[in-house]
N, CA, C and O atoms as a GROMACS GRO file, in nm:
protein
  400
    1MET      N    1   8.070   2.440  17.139
    1MET     CA    2   8.045   2.308  17.193
    1MET      C    3   8.179   2.242  17.226
    1MET      O    4   8.269   2.236  17.142
    2ASN      N    5   8.191   2.194  17.347
    2ASN     CA    6   8.315   2.134  17.393
    2ASN      C    7   8.303   1.982  17.381
    2ASN      O    8   8.223   1.920  17.451
    3THR      N    9   8.384   1.919  17.291
    3THR     CA   10   8.378   1.773  17.268
    3THR      C   11   8.501   1.703  17.324
    3THR      O   12   8.523   1.585  17.296
    4MET      N   13   8.580   1.773  17.400
    4MET     CA   14   8.701   1.714  17.455
    4MET      C   15   8.664   1.610  17.563
    4MET      O   16   8.586   1.638  17.653
    5VAL      N   17   8.724   1.490  17.551
    5VAL     CA   18   8.699   1.385  17.648
    5VAL      C   19   8.806   1.393  17.756
    5VAL      O   20   8.926   1.393  17.726
    6VAL      N   21   8.763   1.400  17.879
    6VAL     CA   22   8.856   1.408  17.991
    6VAL      C   23   8.870   1.268  18.049
    6VAL      O   24   8.771   1.207  18.089
    7PRO      N   25   8.992   1.218  18.055
    7PRO     CA   26   9.011   1.083  18.111
    7PRO      C   27   8.978   1.083  18.260
    7PRO      O   28   8.988   1.184  18.328
    8SER      N   29   8.940   0.966  18.307
    8SER     CA   30   8.908   0.955  18.449
    8SER      C   31   9.036   0.964  18.531
    8SER      O   32   9.146   0.950  18.477
    9GLU      N   33   9.022   0.987  18.658
    9GLU     CA   34   9.137   1.001  18.748
    9GLU      C   35   9.218   0.872  18.750
    9GLU      O   36   9.341   0.877  18.749
   10GLY      N   37   9.151   0.755  18.753
   10GLY     CA   38   9.220   0.627  18.755
   10GLY      C   39   9.304   0.607  18.630
   10GLY      O   40   9.413   0.550  18.638
   11TRP      N   41   9.256   0.653  18.518
   11TRP     CA   42   9.329   0.636  18.392
   11TRP      C   43   9.460   0.713  18.396
   11TRP      O   44   9.563   0.665  18.349
   12ARG      N   45   9.456   0.832  18.452
   12ARG     CA   46   9.577   0.914  18.457
   12ARG      C   47   9.681   0.855  18.550
   12ARG      O   48   9.800   0.861  18.520
   13THR      N   49   9.642   0.800  18.660
   13THR     CA   50   9.738   0.745  18.755
   13THR      C   51   9.777   0.603  18.719
   13THR      O   52   9.874   0.551  18.775
   14GLY      N   53   9.706   0.539  18.629
   14GLY     CA   54   9.740   0.404  18.588
   14GLY      C   55   9.674   0.295  18.670
   14GLY      O   56   9.703   0.177  18.650
   15TRP      N   57   9.585   0.330  18.764
   15TRP     CA   58   9.522   0.230  18.851
   15TRP      C   59   9.381   0.201  18.804
   15TRP      O   60   9.283   0.232  18.873
   16THR      N   61   9.370   0.142  18.687
   16THR     CA   62   9.239   0.101  18.637
   16THR      C   63   9.197  -0.026  18.709
   16THR      O   64   9.283  -0.097  18.762
   17PRO      N   65   9.070  -0.058  18.713
   17PRO     CA   66   9.026  -0.182  18.779
   17PRO      C   67   9.093  -0.306  18.719
   17PRO      O   68   9.125  -0.401  18.791
   18ARG      N   69   9.114  -0.306  18.588
   18ARG     CA   70   9.178  -0.421  18.524
   18ARG      C   71   9.322  -0.436  18.573
   18ARG      O   72   9.368  -0.546  18.602
   19ARG      N   73   9.392  -0.325  18.581
   19ARG     CA   74   9.530  -0.328  18.628
   19ARG      C   75   9.538  -0.372  18.774
   19ARG      O   76   9.630  -0.445  18.812
   20LYS      N   77   9.443  -0.329  18.855
   20LYS     CA   78   9.440  -0.371  18.994
   20LYS      C   79   9.421  -0.522  19.003
   20LYS      O   80   9.487  -0.588  19.083
   21LYS      N   81   9.332  -0.576  18.921
   21LYS     CA   82   9.308  -0.721  18.922
   21LYS      C   83   9.434  -0.796  18.881
   21LYS      O   84   9.467  -0.900  18.939
   22ILE      N   85   9.505  -0.744  18.782
   22ILE     CA   86   9.628  -0.809  18.737
   22ILE      C   87   9.733  -0.808  18.848
   22ILE      O   88   9.800  -0.909  18.871
   23ILE      N   89   9.748  -0.697  18.915
   23ILE     CA   90   9.847  -0.686  19.022
   23ILE      C   91   9.811  -0.777  19.139
   23ILE      O   92   9.898  -0.845  19.194
   24VAL      N   93   9.684  -0.779  19.177
   24VAL     CA   94   9.641  -0.866  19.286
   24VAL      C   95   9.661  -1.012  19.246
   24VAL      O   96   9.709  -1.093  19.326
   25GLY      N   97   9.625  -1.047  19.123
   25GLY     CA   98   9.645  -1.184  19.075
   25GLY      C   99   9.791  -1.223  19.076
   25GLY      O  100   9.825  -1.335  19.114
   26ALA      N  101   9.878  -1.134  19.034
   26ALA     CA  102  10.022  -1.162  19.034
   26ALA      C  103  10.073  -1.180  19.178
   26ALA      O  104  10.156  -1.268  19.204
   27ALA      N  105  10.025  -1.099  19.270
   27ALA     CA  106  10.067  -1.110  19.410
   27ALA      C  107  10.021  -1.244  19.469
   27ALA      O  108  10.096  -1.309  19.541
   28VAL      N  109   9.898  -1.284  19.438
   28VAL     CA  110   9.848  -1.413  19.486
   28VAL      C  111   9.929  -1.528  19.426
   28VAL      O  112   9.962  -1.624  19.495
   29PHE      N  113   9.962  -1.517  19.298
   29PHE     CA  114  10.042  -1.620  19.232
   29PHE      C  115  10.180  -1.632  19.297
   29PHE      O  116  10.226  -1.743  19.325
   30VAL      N  117  10.246  -1.520  19.321
   30VAL     CA  118  10.378  -1.522  19.384
   30VAL      C  119  10.370  -1.581  19.524
   30VAL      O  120  10.458  -1.658  19.564
   31ALA      N  121  10.267  -1.545  19.600
   31ALA     CA  122  10.250  -1.600  19.735
   31ALA      C  123  10.228  -1.751  19.729
   31ALA      O  124  10.284  -1.825  19.810
   32ALA      N  125  10.148  -1.797  19.634
   32ALA     CA  126  10.122  -1.941  19.619
   32ALA      C  127  10.251  -2.014  19.582
   32ALA      O  128  10.277  -2.122  19.635
   33MET      N  129  10.329  -1.958  19.493
   33MET     CA  130  10.455  -2.022  19.454
   33MET      C  131  10.552  -2.028  19.572
   33MET      O  132  10.621  -2.128  19.591
   34ALA      N  133  10.557  -1.921  19.651
   34ALA     CA  134  10.644  -1.921  19.769
   34ALA      C  135  10.599  -2.026  19.869
   34ALA      O  136  10.682  -2.095  19.929
   35ALA      N  137  10.468  -2.039  19.889
   35ALA     CA  138  10.417  -2.140  19.982
   35ALA      C  139  10.447  -2.281  19.932
   35ALA      O  140  10.485  -2.368  20.010
   36LEU      N  141  10.430  -2.303  19.802
   36LEU     CA  142  10.462  -2.435  19.746
   36LEU      C  143  10.609  -2.467  19.761
   36LEU      O  144  10.647  -2.579  19.792
   37ARG      N  145  10.691  -2.367  19.738
   37ARG     CA  146  10.835  -2.389  19.749
   37ARG      C  147  10.873  -2.422  19.894
   37ARG      O  148  10.962  -2.503  19.919
   38ARG      N  149  10.805  -2.358  19.988
   38ARG     CA  150  10.835  -2.378  20.130
   38ARG      C  151  10.778  -2.510  20.181
   38ARG      O  152  10.847  -2.585  20.249
   39PHE      N  153  10.651  -2.538  20.148
   39PHE     CA  154  10.582  -2.652  20.205
   39PHE      C  155  10.568  -2.770  20.108
   39PHE      O  156  10.520  -2.876  20.148
   40GLY      N  157  10.607  -2.754  19.984
   40GLY     CA  158  10.592  -2.859  19.883
   40GLY      C  159  10.658  -2.990  19.919
   40GLY      O  160  10.593  -3.094  19.912
   41PRO      N  161  10.786  -2.990  19.957
   41PRO     CA  162  10.852  -3.117  19.992
   41PRO      C  163  10.783  -3.190  20.108
   41PRO      O  164  10.768  -3.312  20.105
   42ALA      N  165  10.742  -3.115  20.210
   42ALA     CA  166  10.675  -3.177  20.324
   42ALA      C  167  10.541  -3.235  20.282
   42ALA      O  168  10.504  -3.344  20.325
   43LEU      N  169  10.469  -3.164  20.197
   43LEU     CA  170  10.341  -3.215  20.148
   43LEU      C  171  10.361  -3.339  20.063
   43LEU      O  172  10.282  -3.433  20.070
   44GLY      N  173  10.467  -3.341  19.984
   44GLY     CA  174  10.497  -3.458  19.902
   44GLY      C  175  10.528  -3.580  19.986
   44GLY      O  176  10.482  -3.690  19.956
   45LYS      N  177  10.606  -3.561  20.093
   45LYS     CA  178  10.638  -3.673  20.184
   45LYS      C  179  10.513  -3.723  20.254
   45LYS      O  180  10.493  -3.843  20.269
   46TRP      N  181  10.428  -3.630  20.297
   46TRP     CA  182  10.304  -3.667  20.364
   46TRP      C  183  10.215  -3.747  20.269
   46TRP      O  184  10.160  -3.850  20.308
   47ALA      N  185  10.202  -3.701  20.145
   47ALA     CA  186  10.120  -3.771  20.047
   47ALA      C  187  10.175  -3.910  20.017
   47ALA      O  188  10.098  -4.005  20.001
   48MET      N  189  10.307  -3.924  20.011
   48MET     CA  190  10.368  -4.054  19.985
   48MET      C  191  10.341  -4.149  20.101
   48MET      O  192  10.312  -4.267  20.080
   49ARG      N  193  10.352  -4.099  20.225
   49ARG     CA  194  10.321  -4.184  20.341
   49ARG      C  195  10.177  -4.231  20.338
   49ARG      O  196  10.149  -4.348  20.367
   50LYS      N  197  10.084  -4.142  20.302
   50LYS     CA  198   9.943  -4.179  20.294
   50LYS      C  199   9.922  -4.286  20.186
   50LYS      O  200   9.847  -4.381  20.207
   51CYS      N  201   9.987  -4.269  20.072
   51CYS     CA  202   9.974  -4.368  19.964
   51CYS      C  203  10.028  -4.504  20.010
   51CYS      O  204   9.968  -4.607  19.980
   52GLU      N  205  10.140  -4.503  20.081
   52GLU     CA  206  10.196  -4.629  20.130
   52GLU      C  207  10.102  -4.696  20.230
   52GLU      O  208  10.087  -4.818  20.230
   53GLU      N  209  10.039  -4.616  20.316
   53GLU     CA  210   9.942  -4.672  20.411
   53GLU      C  211   9.826  -4.737  20.338
   53GLU      O  212   9.786  -4.848  20.372
   54ILE      N  213   9.772  -4.668  20.239
   54ILE     CA  214   9.661  -4.722  20.162
   54ILE      C  215   9.704  -4.850  20.092
   54ILE      O  216   9.631  -4.949  20.091
   55PHE      N  217   9.823  -4.848  20.034
   55PHE     CA  218   9.875  -4.964  19.962
   55PHE      C  219   9.891  -5.083  20.057
   55PHE      O  220   9.859  -5.196  20.020
   56ASP      N  221   9.941  -5.058  20.179
   56ASP     CA  222   9.960  -5.166  20.276
   56ASP      C  223   9.829  -5.229  20.320
   56ASP      O  224   9.826  -5.347  20.353
   57HIS      N  225   9.721  -5.153  20.320
   57HIS     CA  226   9.592  -5.205  20.363
   57HIS      C  227   9.514  -5.273  20.250
   57HIS      O  228   9.406  -5.326  20.275
   58MET      N  229   9.566  -5.272  20.129
   58MET     CA  230   9.497  -5.337  20.016
   58MET      C  231   9.512  -5.488  20.026
   58MET      O  232   9.611  -5.538  20.079
   59PRO      N  233   9.413  -5.562  19.975
   59PRO     CA  234   9.427  -5.708  19.969
   59PRO      C  235   9.539  -5.746  19.873
   59PRO      O  236   9.574  -5.669  19.784
   60GLU      N  237   9.596  -5.865  19.891
   60GLU     CA  238   9.710  -5.909  19.809
   60GLU      C  239   9.677  -5.917  19.661
   60GLU      O  240   9.766  -5.898  19.577
   61GLU      N  241   9.552  -5.943  19.627
   61GLU     CA  242   9.516  -5.957  19.487
   61GLU      C  243   9.463  -5.827  19.425
   61GLU      O  244   9.406  -5.830  19.316
   62ALA      N  245   9.480  -5.717  19.493
   62ALA     CA  246   9.440  -5.588  19.438
   62ALA      C  247   9.528  -5.557  19.317
   62ALA      O  248   9.648  -5.586  19.321
   63PRO      N  249   9.472  -5.498  19.211
   63PRO     CA  250   9.551  -5.471  19.090
   63PRO      C  251   9.682  -5.397  19.114
   63PRO      O  252   9.782  -5.433  19.052
   64PRO      N  253   9.687  -5.294  19.199
   64PRO     CA  254   9.817  -5.228  19.219
   64PRO      C  255   9.924  -5.321  19.277
   64PRO      O  256  10.040  -5.315  19.238
   65LYS      N  257   9.884  -5.407  19.371
   65LYS     CA  258   9.981  -5.499  19.430
   65LYS      C  259  10.025  -5.604  19.329
   65LYS      O  260  10.142  -5.640  19.324
   66ARG      N  261   9.931  -5.652  19.248
   66ARG     CA  262   9.969  -5.749  19.144
   66ARG      C  263  10.064  -5.686  19.044
   66ARG      O  264  10.160  -5.749  19.000
   67MET      N  265  10.038  -5.560  19.009
   67MET     CA  266  10.126  -5.490  18.915
   67MET      C  267  10.266  -5.475  18.973
   67MET      O  268  10.365  -5.496  18.902
   68MET      N  269  10.276  -5.439  19.100
   68MET     CA  270  10.407  -5.422  19.163
   68MET      C  271  10.482  -5.555  19.169
   68MET      O  272  10.603  -5.560  19.148
   69ARG      N  273  10.409  -5.664  19.199
   69ARG     CA  274  10.474  -5.795  19.199
   69ARG      C  275  10.526  -5.828  19.060
   69ARG      O  276  10.635  -5.882  19.045
   70GLY      N  277  10.446  -5.795  18.957
   70GLY     CA  278  10.490  -5.820  18.819
   70GLY      C  279  10.616  -5.741  18.786
   70GLY      O  280  10.706  -5.793  18.720
   71ILE      N  281  10.622  -5.617  18.830
   71ILE     CA  282  10.740  -5.534  18.805
   71ILE      C  283  10.862  -5.594  18.874
   71ILE      O  284  10.971  -5.597  18.817
   72GLU      N  285  10.845  -5.642  18.997
   72GLU     CA  286  10.957  -5.702  19.070
   72GLU      C  287  11.004  -5.830  19.000
   72GLU      O  288  11.124  -5.855  18.991
   73GLU      N  289  10.909  -5.909  18.950
   73GLU     CA  290  10.947  -6.031  18.878
   73GLU      C  291  11.023  -5.998  18.750
   73GLU      O  292  11.120  -6.066  18.716
   74ILE      N  293  10.981  -5.895  18.680
   74ILE     CA  294  11.050  -5.853  18.557
   74ILE      C  295  11.192  -5.806  18.590
   74ILE      O  296  11.286  -5.837  18.516
   75ARG      N  297  11.207  -5.731  18.698
   75ARG     CA  298  11.342  -5.686  18.738
   75ARG      C  299  11.432  -5.805  18.768
   75ARG      O  300  11.549  -5.807  18.727
   76GLU      N  301  11.378  -5.905  18.839
   76GLU     CA  302  11.457  -6.024  18.870
   76GLU      C  303  11.497  -6.098  18.742
   76GLU      O  304  11.610  -6.142  18.729
   77GLN      N  305  11.403  -6.110  18.647
   77GLN     CA  306  11.434  -6.175  18.519
   77GLN      C  307  11.542  -6.098  18.444
   77GLN      O  308  11.634  -6.158  18.389
   78ASN      N  309  11.530  -5.966  18.443
   78ASN     CA  310  11.629  -5.884  18.374
   78ASN      C  311  11.767  -5.902  18.436
   78ASN      O  312  11.868  -5.909  18.365
   79THR      N  313  11.772  -5.908  18.569
   79THR     CA  314  11.900  -5.929  18.637
   79THR      C  315  11.961  -6.062  18.598
   79THR      O  316  12.081  -6.071  18.571
   80ARG      N  317  11.878  -6.169  18.596
   80ARG     CA  318  11.928  -6.301  18.557
   80ARG      C  319  11.978  -6.300  18.413
   80ARG      O  320  12.083  -6.357  18.384
   81ILE      N  321  11.903  -6.236  18.324
   81ILE     CA  322  11.944  -6.229  18.183
   81ILE      C  323  12.076  -6.154  18.169
   81ILE      O  324  12.165  -6.197  18.096
   82LEU      N  325  12.090  -6.041  18.239
   82LEU     CA  326  12.214  -5.964  18.230
   82LEU      C  327  12.332  -6.043  18.284
   82LEU      O  328  12.442  -6.034  18.230
   83HIS      N  329  12.311  -6.120  18.393
   83HIS     CA  330  12.418  -6.206  18.446
   83HIS      C  331  12.459  -6.310  18.342
   83HIS      O  332  12.578  -6.333  18.320
   84ARG      N  333  12.360  -6.373  18.280
   84ARG     CA  334  12.390  -6.475  18.178
   84ARG      C  335  12.467  -6.415  18.062
   84ARG      O  336  12.566  -6.474  18.015
   85LEU      N  337  12.422  -6.299  18.014
   85LEU     CA  338  12.492  -6.234  17.903
   85LEU      C  339  12.635  -6.198  17.941
   85LEU      O  340  12.727  -6.214  17.861
   86ASP      N  341  12.652  -6.151  18.064
   86ASP     CA  342  12.787  -6.117  18.110
   86ASP      C  343  12.875  -6.241  18.117
   86ASP      O  344  12.993  -6.236  18.080
   87GLU      N  345  12.819  -6.353  18.166
   87GLU     CA  346  12.895  -6.478  18.172
   87GLU      C  347  12.931  -6.526  18.032
   87GLU      O  348  13.043  -6.572  18.008
   88GLU      N  349  12.836  -6.517  17.938
   88GLU     CA  350  12.863  -6.559  17.800
   88GLU      C  351  12.971  -6.470  17.738
   88GLU      O  352  13.060  -6.520  17.668
   89ARG      N  353  12.963  -6.340  17.762
   89ARG     CA  354  13.062  -6.248  17.707
   89ARG      C  355  13.200  -6.279  17.764
   89ARG      O  356  13.300  -6.278  17.691
   90THR      N  357  13.206  -6.308  17.893
   90THR     CA  358  13.333  -6.344  17.957
   90THR      C  359  13.387  -6.474  17.899
   90THR      O  360  13.506  -6.486  17.870
   91ALA      N  361  13.298  -6.573  17.882
   91ALA     CA  362  13.340  -6.703  17.828
   91ALA      C  363  13.388  -6.687  17.683
   91ALA      O  364  13.488  -6.748  17.645
   92LEU      N  365  13.321  -6.607  17.603
   92LEU     CA  366  13.363  -6.585  17.464
   92LEU      C  367  13.497  -6.512  17.460
   92LEU      O  368  13.581  -6.542  17.375
   93ALA      N  369  13.518  -6.417  17.549
   93ALA     CA  370  13.644  -6.343  17.552
   93ALA      C  371  13.759  -6.437  17.592
   93ALA      O  372  13.869  -6.428  17.539
   94ALA      N  373  13.731  -6.527  17.686
   94ALA     CA  374  13.835  -6.622  17.729
   94ALA      C  375  13.864  -6.722  17.619
   94ALA      O  376  13.980  -6.759  17.598
   95ALA      N  377  13.759  -6.766  17.547
   95ALA     CA  378  13.778  -6.866  17.440
   95ALA      C  379  13.852  -6.806  17.321
   95ALA      O  380  13.927  -6.876  17.253
   96SER      N  381  13.832  -6.679  17.297
   96SER     CA  382  13.898  -6.618  17.181
   96SER      C  383  14.038  -6.570  17.218
   96SER      O  384  14.110  -6.516  17.134
   97GLY      N  385  14.077  -6.590  17.339
   97GLY     CA  386  14.211  -6.551  17.383
   97GLY      C  387  14.224  -6.402  17.403
   97GLY      O  388  14.334  -6.348  17.397
   98GLY      N  389  14.114  -6.335  17.428
   98GLY     CA  390  14.120  -6.190  17.454
   98GLY      C  391  14.124  -6.108  17.326
   98GLY      O  392  14.145  -5.987  17.332
   99ARG      N  393  14.104  -6.172  17.210
   99ARG     CA  394  14.100  -6.096  17.084
   99ARG      C  395  13.960  -6.039  17.066
   99ARG      O  396  13.862  -6.112  17.080
  100GLY      N  397  13.951  -5.912  17.035
  100GLY     CA  398  13.822  -5.855  17.002
  100GLY      C  399  13.771  -5.777  17.109
  100GLY      O  400  13.662  -5.721  17.098
   0.00000   0.00000   0.00000
């Protein structure tokens, strides 16, 4: 009685269906990465332009516009505070005669 198991032809050459799927998947992944690398910046610019268009067409009281106005007001306040601190630091340095 012969109980020897003979491997299939695909097993011997290394081209099993699982291996083929892995190789095809890797090739698709590499192609997708190359396409993203090539077209990614242009797609990003296009998406930003579309977002700006949508933002421009929003009413003034839309939450995103109110949020952006709030951020701008905070930046202006921070600038004023930093100017004041700089003026106070300069005044203290002048009053102390440059010591410290």
